[in-house]
DRENTORKOL-3810 file (N, C-alpha, C; in nm, 4 decimals):
REM DRENTORKOL-3810
@n.u->-2.1034; n.v->-1.3207; n.w->-0.7222; ca.u->-2.0124; ca.v->-1.2415; ca.w->-0.6398; c.u->-1.9374; c.v->-1.1450; c.w->-0.7300
@n.u->-1.9427; n.v->-1.0182; n.w->-0.6962; ca.u->-1.8747; ca.v->-0.9162; ca.w->-0.7743; c.u->-1.7854; c.v->-0.8314; c.w->-0.6850
@n.u->-1.6679; n.v->-0.7996; n.w->-0.7370; ca.u->-1.5776; ca.v->-0.7056; ca.w->-0.6712; c.u->-1.5223; c.v->-0.6104; c.w->-0.7769
@n.u->-1.4874; n.v->-0.4905; n.w->-0.7317; ca.u->-1.4192; ca.v->-0.3932; ca.w->-0.8165; c.u->-1.2826; c.v->-0.3677; c.w->-0.7580
@n.u->-1.1855; n.v->-0.3500; n.w->-0.8453; ca.u->-1.0484; ca.v->-0.3247; ca.w->-0.8024; c.u->-1.0122; c.v->-0.1801; c.w->-0.8296
@n.u->-0.9387; n.v->-0.1224; n.w->-0.7373; ca.u->-0.8940; ca.v->0.0147; ca.w->-0.7553; c.u->-0.7626; c.v->0.0377; c.w->-0.6842
@n.u->-0.7066; n.v->0.1563; n.w->-0.7081; ca.u->-0.5846; ca.v->0.1977; ca.w->-0.6415; c.u->-0.6103; c.v->0.3304; c.w->-0.5718
@n.u->-0.5502; n.v->0.3455; n.w->-0.4568; ca.u->-0.5581; ca.v->0.4704; ca.w->-0.3815; c.u->-0.4297; c.v->0.4863; c.w->-0.3018
@n.u->-0.3509; n.v->0.5849; n.w->-0.3366; ca.u->-0.2288; ca.v->0.6162; ca.w->-0.2611; c.u->-0.1418; c.v->0.4938; c.w->-0.2365
@n.u->-0.1191; n.v->0.4151; n.w->-0.3394; ca.u->-0.0323; ca.v->0.2982; ca.w->-0.3282; c.u->-0.0994; c.v->0.1720; c.w->-0.2778
@n.u->-0.2229; n.v->0.1825; n.w->-0.2319; ca.u->-0.2948; ca.v->0.0658; ca.w->-0.1805; c.u->-0.3784; c.v->0.0027; c.w->-0.2919
@n.u->-0.3967; n.v->-0.1273; n.w->-0.2824; ca.u->-0.4920; ca.v->-0.1987; ca.w->-0.3662; c.u->-0.6234; c.v->-0.1989; c.w->-0.2907
@n.u->-0.7295; n.v->-0.1489; n.w->-0.3546; ca.u->-0.8609; ca.v->-0.1431; ca.w->-0.2915; c.u->-0.9523; c.v->-0.2432; c.w->-0.3609
@n.u->-1.0096; n.v->-0.3327; n.w->-0.2832; ca.u->-1.1033; ca.v->-0.4325; ca.w->-0.3341; c.u->-1.2401; c.v->-0.3990; c.w->-0.2768
@n.u->-1.3307; n.v->-0.3547; n.w->-0.3631; ca.u->-1.4652; ca.v->-0.3162; ca.w->-0.3197; c.u->-1.5602; c.v->-0.4332; c.w->-0.3437
@n.u->-1.6213; n.v->-0.4814; n.w->-0.2372; ca.u->-1.7188; ca.v->-0.5900; ca.w->-0.2471; c.u->-1.8510; c.v->-0.5293; c.w->-0.2917
@n.u->-1.9023; n.v->-0.5750; n.w->-0.4044; ca.u->-2.0231; ca.v->-0.5187; ca.w->-0.4646; c.u->-2.1459; c.v->-0.6037; c.w->-0.4339
@n.u->-2.1549; n.v->-0.6534; n.w->-0.3121; ca.u->-2.2662; ca.v->-0.7385; ca.w->-0.2692; c.u->-2.3188; c.v->-0.6887; c.w->-0.1356
@n.u->-2.4473; n.v->-0.7147; n.w->-0.1084; ca.u->-2.5044; ca.v->-0.6760; ca.w->0.0203; c.u->-2.4762; c.v->-0.7781; c.w->0.1296
@n.u->-2.4471; n.v->-0.9013; n.w->0.0903; ca.u->-2.4230; ca.v->-1.0077; ca.w->0.1877; c.u->-2.2888; c.v->-1.0745; c.w->0.1602
@n.u->-2.2149; n.v->-1.0956; n.w->0.2664; ca.u->-2.0931; ca.v->-1.1753; ca.w->0.2598; c.u->-2.1142; c.v->-1.2858; c.w->0.3619
@n.u->-2.1686; n.v->-1.3979; n.w->0.3116; ca.u->-2.2096; ca.v->-1.5067; ca.w->0.4003; c.u->-2.1646; c.v->-1.6402; c.w->0.3431
@n.u->-2.2127; n.v->-1.7481; n.w->0.4014; ca.u->-2.1714; ca.v->-1.8825; ca.w->0.3613; c.u->-2.1968; c.v->-1.9088; c.w->0.2128
@n.u->-2.3007; n.v->-1.8482; n.w->0.1577; ca.u->-2.3344; ca.v->-1.8721; ca.w->0.0175; c.u->-2.2294; c.v->-1.8178; c.w->-0.0793
@n.u->-2.1547; n.v->-1.7158; n.w->-0.0388; ca.u->-2.0581; ca.v->-1.6549; ca.w->-0.1307; c.u->-1.9151; c.v->-1.6536; c.w->-0.0760
@n.u->-1.8934; n.v->-1.7044; n.w->0.0442; ca.u->-1.7621; ca.v->-1.6948; ca.w->0.1086; c.u->-1.6506; c.v->-1.7583; c.w->0.0259
@n.u->-1.6738; n.v->-1.8757; n.w->-0.0291; ca.u->-1.5695; ca.v->-1.9430; ca.w->-0.1075; c.u->-1.5400; c.v->-1.8651; c.w->-0.2356
@n.u->-1.6452; n.v->-1.8198; n.w->-0.3033; ca.u->-1.6269; ca.v->-1.7408; ca.w->-0.4257; c.u->-1.5535; c.v->-1.6099; c.w->-0.3939
@n.u->-1.5888; n.v->-1.5479; n.w->-0.2823; ca.u->-1.5228; ca.v->-1.4243; ca.w->-0.2407; c.u->-1.3729; c.v->-1.4481; c.w->-0.2217
@n.u->-1.3392; n.v->-1.5524; n.w->-0.1501; ca.u->-1.1982; ca.v->-1.5807; ca.w->-0.1224; c.u->-1.1206; c.v->-1.6064; c.w->-0.2516
@n.u->-1.1801; n.v->-1.6784; n.w->-0.3447; ca.u->-1.1144; ca.v->-1.7057; ca.w->-0.4733; c.u->-1.0968; c.v->-1.5777; c.w->-0.5552
@n.u->-1.1991; n.v->-1.4925; n.w->-0.5563; ca.u->-1.1886; ca.v->-1.3663; ca.w->-0.6301; c.u->-1.0785; c.v->-1.2784; c.w->-0.5722
@n.u->-1.0721; n.v->-1.2731; n.w->-0.4402; ca.u->-0.9689; ca.v->-1.1925; ca.w->-0.3768; c.u->-0.8315; c.v->-1.2532; c.w->-0.4023
@n.u->-0.8225; n.v->-1.3848; n.w->-0.4022; ca.u->-0.6944; ca.v->-1.4514; ca.w->-0.4315; c.u->-0.6429; c.v->-1.4079; c.w->-0.5694
@n.u->-0.7317; n.v->-1.3998; n.w->-0.6670; ca.u->-0.6935; ca.v->-1.3537; ca.w->-0.8009; c.u->-0.6601; c.v->-1.2050; c.w->-0.8007
@n.u->-0.7376; n.v->-1.1252; n.w->-0.7264; ca.u->-0.7195; ca.v->-0.9796; ca.w->-0.7247; c.u->-0.5865; c.v->-0.9396; c.w->-0.6634
@n.u->-0.5392; n.v->-1.0134; n.w->-0.5653; ca.u->-0.4180; ca.v->-0.9716; ca.w->-0.4958; c.u->-0.2911; c.v->-0.9951; c.w->-0.5763
@n.u->-0.3054; n.v->-1.0448; n.w->-0.6969; ca.u->-0.1900; ca.v->-1.0496; ca.w->-0.7853; c.u->-0.1532; c.v->-0.9085; c.w->-0.8307
@n.u->-0.2480; n.v->-0.8139; n.w->-0.8171; ca.u->-0.2224; ca.v->-0.6733; ca.w->-0.8476; c.u->-0.1341; c.v->-0.6149; c.w->-0.7371
@n.u->-0.0452; n.v->-0.5216; n.w->-0.7723; ca.u->0.0387; ca.v->-0.4606; ca.w->-0.6696; c.u->-0.0411; c.v->-0.3660; c.w->-0.5807
@n.u->0.0098; n.v->-0.3418; n.w->-0.4640; ca.u->-0.0498; ca.v->-0.2465; ca.w->-0.3714; c.u->-0.0323; c.v->-0.2922; c.w->-0.2287
@n.u->0.0231; n.v->-0.2041; n.w->-0.1471; ca.u->0.0397; ca.v->-0.2313; ca.w->-0.0054; c.u->-0.0101; c.v->-0.1079; c.w->0.0669
@n.u->-0.1034; n.v->-0.1175; n.w->0.1548; ca.u->-0.1751; ca.v->-0.2375; ca.w->0.1973; c.u->-0.2865; c.v->-0.2733; c.w->0.0990
@n.u->-0.3592; n.v->-0.3794; n.w->0.1329; ca.u->-0.4814; ca.v->-0.4149; ca.w->0.0621; c.u->-0.5960; c.v->-0.3668; c.w->0.1506
@n.u->-0.6849; n.v->-0.2855; n.w->0.0910; ca.u->-0.7994; ca.v->-0.2324; ca.w->0.1660; c.u->-0.9255; c.v->-0.2959; c.w->0.1106
@n.u->-1.0011; n.v->-0.3568; n.w->0.1974; ca.u->-1.1272; ca.v->-0.4204; ca.w->0.1609; c.u->-1.2397; c.v->-0.3213; c.w->0.1893
@n.u->-1.3021; n.v->-0.2716; n.w->0.0825; ca.u->-1.4119; ca.v->-0.1755; ca.w->0.0938; c.u->-1.5419; c.v->-0.2540; c.w->0.1110
@n.u->-1.5977; n.v->-0.2477; n.w->0.2301; ca.u->-1.7194; ca.v->-0.3219; ca.w->0.2625; c.u->-1.8418; c.v->-0.2306; c.w->0.2707
@n.u->-1.8380; n.v->-0.1166; n.w->0.2042; ca.u->-1.9457; ca.v->-0.0182; ca.w->0.2158; c.u->-2.0811; c.v->-0.0703; c.w->0.1696
@n.u->-2.0837; n.v->-0.1638; n.w->0.0765; ca.u->-2.2108; ca.v->-0.2192; ca.w->0.0294; c.u->-2.2593; c.v->-0.3383; c.w->0.1111
@n.u->-2.1722; n.v->-0.3966; n.w->0.1902; ca.u->-2.2065; ca.v->-0.5169; ca.w->0.2662; c.u->-2.2898; c.v->-0.4777; c.w->0.3884
@n.u->-2.4114; n.v->-0.5289; n.w->0.3934; ca.u->-2.5012; ca.v->-0.5012; ca.w->0.5055; c.u->-2.5109; c.v->-0.6196; c.w->0.6018
@n.u->-2.4712; n.v->-0.7386; n.w->0.5557; ca.u->-2.4784; ca.v->-0.8590; ca.w->0.6383; c.u->-2.3515; c.v->-0.9394; c.w->0.6215
@n.u->-2.2918; n.v->-0.9757; n.w->0.7339; ca.u->-2.1706; ca.v->-1.0556; ca.w->0.7362; c.u->-2.1904; c.v->-1.1636; c.w->0.8410
@n.u->-2.1736; n.v->-1.2913; n.w->0.8013; ca.u->-2.1847; ca.v->-1.3992; ca.w->0.9002; c.u->-2.0464; c.v->-1.4557; c.w->0.9291
@n.u->-2.0424; n.v->-1.5615; n.w->1.0098; ca.u->-1.9134; ca.v->-1.6185; ca.w->1.0504; c.u->-1.8347; c.v->-1.6732; c.w->0.9318
@n.u->-1.9031; n.v->-1.7243; n.w->0.8301; ca.u->-1.8328; ca.v->-1.7740; ca.w->0.7109; c.u->-1.7677; c.v->-1.6593; c.w->0.6350
@n.u->-1.8393; n.v->-1.5488; n.w->0.6230; ca.u->-1.7832; ca.v->-1.4313; ca.w->0.5568; c.u->-1.6657; c.v->-1.3752; c.w->0.6345
@n.u->-1.6807; n.v->-1.3679; n.w->0.7660; ca.u->-1.5714; ca.v->-1.3203; ca.w->0.8499; c.u->-1.4516; c.v->-1.4143; c.w->0.8403
@n.u->-1.4792; n.v->-1.5447; n.w->0.8375; ca.u->-1.3716; ca.v->-1.6423; ca.w->0.8210; c.u->-1.2997; c.v->-1.6257; c.w->0.6884
@n.u->-1.3731; n.v->-1.5920; n.w->0.5825; ca.u->-1.3117; ca.v->-1.5694; ca.w->0.4516; c.u->-1.2209; c.v->-1.4468; c.w->0.4559
@n.u->-1.2635; n.v->-1.3421; n.w->0.5262; ca.u->-1.1805; ca.v->-1.2217; ca.w->0.5392; c.u->-1.0522; c.v->-1.2542; c.w->0.6159
@n.u->-1.0640; n.v->-1.3303; n.w->0.7235; ca.u->-0.9459; ca.v->-1.3715; ca.w->0.8004; c.u->-0.8555; c.v->-1.4592; c.w->0.7135
@n.u->-0.9153; n.v->-1.5475; n.w->0.6332; ca.u->-0.8373; ca.v->-1.6309; ca.w->0.5426; c.u->-0.7577; c.v->-1.5489; c.w->0.4428
@n.u->-0.8172; n.v->-1.4421; n.w->0.3934; ca.u->-0.7474; ca.v->-1.3523; ca.w->0.3007; c.u->-0.6306; c.v->-1.2849; c.w->0.3719
@n.u->-0.6530; n.v->-1.2421; n.w->0.4961; ca.u->-0.5459; ca.v->-1.1802; ca.w->0.5739; c.u->-0.4280; c.v->-1.2764; c.w->0.5873
@n.u->-0.4575; n.v->-1.4022; n.w->0.6164; ca.u->-0.3510; ca.v->-1.5023; ca.w->0.6301; c.u->-0.2816; c.v->-1.5278; c.w->0.4969
@n.u->-0.3592; n.v->-1.5274; n.w->0.3898; ca.u->-0.3041; ca.v->-1.5470; ca.w->0.2561; c.u->-0.2053; c.v->-1.4360; c.w->0.2203
@n.u->-0.2375; n.v->-1.3139; n.w->0.2594; ca.u->-0.1502; ca.v->-1.2003; ca.w->0.2301; c.u->-0.0202; c.v->-1.2046; c.w->0.3090
@n.u->-0.0249; n.v->-1.2598; n.w->0.4281; ca.u->0.0951; ca.v->-1.2689; ca.w->0.5105; c.u->0.1245; c.v->-1.1387; c.w->0.5836
@n.u->0.2290; n.v->-1.1409; n.w->0.6658; ca.u->0.2582; ca.v->-1.0259; ca.w->0.7512; c.u->0.3139; c.v->-0.9039; c.w->0.6778
@n.u->0.3681; n.v->-0.9234; n.w->0.5582; ca.u->0.4289; ca.v->-0.8126; ca.w->0.4859; c.u->0.3306; c.v->-0.7329; c.w->0.4001
@n.u->0.2073; n.v->-0.7807; n.w->0.3914; ca.u->0.1063; ca.v->-0.7130; ca.w->0.3096; c.u->-0.0236; c.v->-0.7054; c.w->0.3901
@n.u->-0.0380; n.v->-0.6029; n.w->0.4730; ca.u->-0.1525; ca.v->-0.5970; ca.w->0.5640; c.u->-0.2861; c.v->-0.5824; c.w->0.4913
@n.u->-0.3893; n.v->-0.6415; n.w->0.5507; ca.u->-0.5263; ca.v->-0.6273; ca.w->0.5033; c.u->-0.5975; c.v->-0.5324; c.w->0.5982
@n.u->-0.6569; n.v->-0.4280; n.w->0.5413; ca.u->-0.7338; ca.v->-0.3314; ca.w->0.6181; c.u->-0.8760; c.v->-0.3337; c.w->0.5658
@n.u->-0.9719; n.v->-0.2901; n.w->0.6473; ca.u->-1.1114; ca.v->-0.2859; ca.w->0.6048; c.u->-1.1621; c.v->-0.1430; c.w->0.6155
@n.u->-1.2612; n.v->-0.1111; n.w->0.5324; ca.u->-1.3111; ca.v->0.0260; ca.w->0.5277; c.u->-1.4616; c.v->0.0293; c.w->0.5110
@n.u->-1.5210; n.v->0.1361; n.w->0.5630; ca.u->-1.6618; ca.v->0.1705; ca.w->0.5412; c.u->-1.7573; c.v->0.0607; c.w->0.5881
@n.u->-1.7426; n.v->0.0192; n.w->0.7125; ca.u->-1.8281; ca.v->-0.0861; ca.w->0.7660; c.u->-1.9664; c.v->-0.0308; c.w->0.8014
@n.u->-2.0706; n.v->-0.1043; n.w->0.7635; ca.u->-2.2056; ca.v->-0.0683; ca.w->0.8051; c.u->-2.2158; c.v->-0.0915; c.w->0.9560
@n.u->-2.3203; n.v->-0.0405; n.w->1.0178; ca.u->-2.3370; ca.v->-0.0582; ca.w->1.1621; c.u->-2.3397; c.v->-0.2049; c.w->1.2015
@n.u->-2.4125; n.v->-0.2881; n.w->1.1239; ca.u->-2.4214; ca.v->-0.4315; ca.w->1.1565; c.u->-2.2861; c.v->-0.5005; c.w->1.1441
@n.u->-2.2133; n.v->-0.4695; n.w->1.0392; ca.u->-2.0830; ca.v->-0.5322; ca.w->1.0177; c.u->-1.9842; c.v->-0.4839; c.w->1.1246
@n.u->-1.9878; n.v->-0.3560; n.w->1.1552; ca.u->-1.8991; ca.v->-0.3010; ca.w->1.2590; c.u->-1.9274; c.v->-0.3681; c.w->1.3939
@n.u->-2.0546; n.v->-0.3913; n.w->1.4228; ca.u->-2.0923; ca.v->-0.4568; ca.w->1.5480; c.u->-2.0339; c.v->-0.5982; c.w->1.5552
@n.u->-2.0400; n.v->-0.6728; n.w->1.4433; ca.u->-1.9824; ca.v->-0.8074; ca.w->1.4406; c.u->-1.8310; c.v->-0.8027; c.w->1.4611
@n.u->-1.7635; n.v->-0.7070; n.w->1.3983; ca.u->-1.6192; ca.v->-0.6926; ca.w->1.4179; c.u->-1.5886; c.v->-0.6647; c.w->1.5649
@n.u->-1.6705; n.v->-0.5823; n.w->1.6285; ca.u->-1.6490; ca.v->-0.5495; ca.w->1.7689; c.u->-1.6758; c.v->-0.6705; c.w->1.8586
@n.u->-1.7878; n.v->-0.7417; n.w->1.8342; ca.u->-1.8230; ca.v->-0.8573; ca.w->1.9170; c.u->-1.7205; c.v->-0.9697; c.w->1.9080
@n.u->-1.6622; n.v->-0.9880; n.w->1.7905; ca.u->-1.5640; ca.v->-1.0942; ca.w->1.7699; c.u->-1.4208; c.v->-1.0469; c.w->1.7959
@n.u->-1.4080; n.v->-0.9209; n.w->1.8351; ca.u->-1.2792; ca.v->-0.8573; ca.w->1.8623; c.u->-1.1907; c.v->-0.8469; c.w->1.7388
@n.u->-1.2492; n.v->-0.8597; n.w->1.6228; ca.u->-1.1738; ca.v->-0.8413; ca.w->1.4993; c.u->-1.1349; c.v->-0.6954; c.w->1.4802
@n.u->-1.2003; n.v->-0.6056; n.w->1.5544; ca.u->-1.1627; ca.v->-0.4649; ca.w->1.5484; c.u->-1.0240; c.v->-0.4416; c.w->1.6093
@n.u->-0.9729; n.v->-0.5405; n.w->1.6826; ca.u->-0.8367; ca.v->-0.5312; ca.w->1.7357; c.u->-0.7352; c.v->-0.5971; c.w->1.6419
@n.u->-0.7845; n.v->-0.6706; n.w->1.5434; ca.u->-0.6982; ca.v->-0.7416; ca.w->1.4493; c.u->-0.6760; c.v->-0.6593; c.w->1.3228
@n.u->-0.7821; n.v->-0.5951; n.w->1.2752; ca.u->-0.7773; ca.v->-0.5201; ca.w->1.1498; c.u->-0.7745; c.v->-0.3703; c.w->1.1756
@n.u->-0.7017; n.v->-0.2993; n.w->1.0923; ca.u->-0.7134; ca.v->-0.1536; ca.w->1.0907; c.u->-0.8429; c.v->-0.1225; c.w->1.0163
@n.u->-0.9286; n.v->-0.0410; n.w->1.0780; ca.u->-1.0594; ca.v->-0.0100; ca.w->1.0206; c.u->-1.0642; c.v->0.1380; c.w->0.9859
@n.u->-1.0936; n.v->0.1668; n.w->0.8591; ca.u->-1.1112; ca.v->0.3039; ca.w->0.8115; c.u->-1.2605; c.v->0.3361; c.w->0.8126
@n.u->-1.2950; n.v->0.4554; n.w->0.8565; ca.u->-1.4359; ca.v->0.4950; ca.w->0.8577; c.u->-1.4947; c.v->0.5014; c.w->0.7171
@n.u->-1.4155; n.v->0.5484; n.w->0.6217; ca.u->-1.4625; ca.v->0.5634; ca.w->0.4838; c.u->-1.3685; c.v->0.4903; c.w->0.3893
@n.u->-1.4240; n.v->0.4494; n.w->0.2769; ca.u->-1.3410; ca.v->0.3884; ca.w->0.1728; c.u->-1.2672; c.v->0.4994; c.w->0.0990
@n.u->-1.1429; n.v->0.4755; n.w->0.0620; ca.u->-1.0690; ca.v->0.5791; ca.w->-0.0095; c.u->-1.1222; c.v->0.5969; c.w->-0.1521
@n.u->-1.1084; n.v->0.7169; n.w->-0.2041; ca.u->-1.1409; ca.v->0.7415; ca.w->-0.3444; c.u->-1.0378; c.v->0.6672; c.w->-0.4281
@n.u->-1.0860; n.v->0.5947; n.w->-0.5271; ca.u->-0.9951; ca.v->0.5086; ca.w->-0.6033; c.u->-0.9970; c.v->0.5383; c.w->-0.7516
@n.u->-0.8905; n.v->0.4966; n.w->-0.8149; ca.u->-0.8813; ca.v->0.4905; ca.w->-0.9603; c.u->-0.9123; c.v->0.3452; c.w->-0.9945
@n.u->-1.0196; n.v->0.3212; n.w->-1.0673; ca.u->-1.0625; ca.v->0.1838; ca.w->-1.0985; c.u->-0.9604; c.v->0.1180; c.w->-1.1911
@n.u->-0.9258; n.v->-0.0067; n.w->-1.1571; ca.u->-0.8327; ca.v->-0.0822; ca.w->-1.2401; c.u->-0.8939; c.v->-0.2144; c.w->-1.2903
@n.u->-1.0150; n.v->-0.2471; n.w->-1.2472; ca.u->-1.0760; ca.v->-0.3706; ca.w->-1.2952; c.u->-1.1947; c.v->-0.4125; c.w->-1.2123
@n.u->-1.2559; n.v->-0.5201; n.w->-1.2575; ca.u->-1.3708; ca.v->-0.5791; ca.w->-1.1883; c.u->-1.3672; c.v->-0.7287; c.w->-1.2109
@n.u->-1.4335; n.v->-0.8016; n.w->-1.1228; ca.u->-1.4397; ca.v->-0.9474; ca.w->-1.1358; c.u->-1.5766; c.v->-0.9950; c.w->-1.0927
@n.u->-1.6203; n.v->-1.1036; n.w->-1.1550; ca.u->-1.7468; ca.v->-1.1673; ca.w->-1.1178; c.u->-1.7235; c.v->-1.3121; c.w->-1.0907
END
């Protein structure tokens, strides 16, 4: 599991560098994000532009991260593929998360594996 960290206009951007966010990597993803959010930035934007497949475990991990951040540090998602966007719509997560069409241009601040 790989993620890249960046900053864009005061936000912390976490770019998932995997094609799948599923049961096989959900726990590792959540732990990596837990470490990444020690970096400052409000909101936290999850760049999912590389993710082509998201299952219920991956979606649960994203919701878990949102809960971990709490109400004062919103989690937003960006650059959803058609399949991922469809899952967000079917599960009504599109009403829970602010969704950006594109990921913001970032200044890289780190990476994690």
